[in-house]
Phi, psi and omega in degrees: 000140180241131176222149186260134174230123182232141174288148181287152179264136182235028185299123180295315182207112183303317182293326174292322177297317181297317175304311182293325184280348175282358181286350178068062172070355171230126191217153175300150185298338173301339184273350190308313181297314179303313177298312181302317181294318176305311184280351169295333181282106175220149178243126177245144175247144180247130184209130180053045175065015174240154180246135184233138170293133181253097180300322178290316177295323180294320176300317183293319179295320180291320178300316179295319183278338187239295191297317174298342185264006173235091181291339180285343180282149178290140183299318183295326172298314178294320178292325176298312180301311187296313184293329182281316189240347185305322185261004177280139176286323186236154178288138178261009186279144166242147186244151177228155176260137177296000000 
């Protein structure tokens, strides 16, 4: 049996998340909440009494919950962000202070 379990999304501002995620793995500390909220969106599937991370479903859900909610962003930027980070289970970002 397959069932979907997803963590809730807490994105503060989808357009801010798009801007922060476009920074390529290093971002100002002001982006911490947006990046953290983006990576909280995860889909897990349960099969044979085990839970598995589903990268494809996670990418689709992140796109719907964040990228689609920012109409001002360039389509190619949203697609690049989704291709780079959409299917990752955890954030690869490091943050710096100015």
